[in-house]
C-alpha positions in Angstrom: 0.0 0.0 0.0 1.0 3.6 -0.4 0.7 6.1 2.5 1.4 9.8 2.7 2.6 11.5 5.8 3.4 15.3 5.8 3.5 15.2 2.0 6.0 12.4 1.8 4.9 9.1 0.2 5.9 5.7 1.6 5.4 2.3 0.0 4.5 -0.1 2.9 4.0 -3.9 2.8 2.9 -5.7 5.9 2.7 -9.5 6.3 2.5 -12.0 9.2 5.6 -14.2 9.2 4.3 -16.5 11.9 2.3 -16.1 15.1 3.7 -13.2 17.0 6.0 -12.0 14.2 5.2 -9.3 11.6 7.3 -8.3 8.6 7.0 -4.6 7.6 8.6 -3.2 4.4 8.9 0.6 4.2 10.4 2.1 1.0 12.6 -1.0 0.5 13.8 -1.5 4.1 12.5 -4.5 5.9 11.7 -4.6 9.6 10.7 -7.6 11.7 8.5 -7.1 14.8 8.3 -9.8 17.4 6.1 -9.9 20.5 8.3 -9.8 23.6 8.3 -13.0 25.8 5.8 -12.8 28.7 4.3 -9.6 27.3 0.6 -9.0 28.1 0.2 -5.8 26.1 -0.4 -5.9 22.3 1.8 -2.9 21.7 4.9 -4.3 23.3 7.3 -5.7 20.7 10.9 -5.9 19.7 12.0 -4.8 16.2 15.0 -5.7 14.1 15.9 -4.5 10.7 16.9 -7.4 8.5 18.6 -5.1 6.1 18.8 -4.4 2.5 16.1 -3.9 -0.1 12.8 -5.8 -0.5 13.4 -8.6 -2.9 12.0 -7.7 -6.3 11.2 -11.2 -7.5 7.9 -12.7 -8.5 7.7 -16.4 -7.5 5.0 -19.0 -8.1 2.9 -19.4 -4.9 1.8 -22.9 -6.0 2.5 -25.4 -8.7 0.5 -24.8 -11.8 0.4 -23.7 -15.4 1.0 -20.2 -16.7 -2.3 -19.2 -18.4 -1.6 -15.6 -19.4 1.2 -13.1 -19.0 0.0 -9.5 -18.8 3.3 -7.7 -18.2 6.1 -7.2 -20.7 9.9 -6.9 -20.1 10.8 -3.2 -19.7 7.3 -2.2 -18.6 7.0 0.0 -15.5 4.7 -1.6 -13.0 3.0 -0.6 -9.7 2.4 -2.4 -6.5 -0.7 -4.6 -6.9 -0.5 -4.7 -10.7 -1.6 -8.0 -12.3 1.5 -9.6 -13.8 0.2 -13.1 -14.8 -2.4 -15.7 -14.3 -1.6 -19.2 -13.0 -4.0 -22.1 -13.4 -4.0 -24.7 -10.6 -6.6 -27.1 -9.4 -9.2 -25.8 -11.9 -8.8 -22.3 -10.5 -7.2 -19.1 -12.0 -4.8 -17.4 -9.6 -3.9 -13.8 -10.4 -0.3 -13.0 -9.5 0.3 -9.4 -8.7 3.4 -7.4 -8.0 4.4 -6.7 -4.4 7.0 -4.1 -5.6 7.0 -1.1 -7.9 9.6 -0.9 -10.6 10.4 -2.1 -14.1 10.1 -5.7 -15.3 13.7 -6.7 -15.8 13.1 -10.3 -17.0 10.2 -12.6 -17.5 11.5 -16.2 -16.9 8.4 -18.2 -18.1 6.1 -18.6 -21.1 2.3 -19.0 -21.4 1.4 -22.7 -21.1 4.5 -23.5 -19.1 4.2 -25.7 -16.0 5.9 -24.1 -13.0 6.6 -25.4 -9.5 5.8 -23.7 -6.2 8.4 -21.0 -5.4 9.8 -21.0 -9.0 11.1 -17.6 -10.1 8.6 -16.2 -12.7 9.9 -12.6 -13.2 12.5 -10.1 -11.9 11.8 -6.4 -11.1 14.4 -3.7 -11.0 
């Protein structure tokens, strides 16, 4: 998501890593928040920056067949933009970008079978 504070825009991505641990990406920096041991309050947590930039890769969430590729190499994309469609278990799964940038390389073709976690595209 994109938020604006005092006229400055921030790209923010929040996901739960596991129970009691949340991953927050802000403008390419990643922070991990963990609930402190024995803590009774919801707001008590520890944070650690795990460094570097948010990975700009699109990987297959499940094994399936690439039905349609919507993005092209060299195309500028936004967070949440539909990149491709993956067919698995008689369902179409839209794969969207979690990062903004330019499509550097598309590693797959329509009709190709891919495995879970296989690299589909790179973003720069």
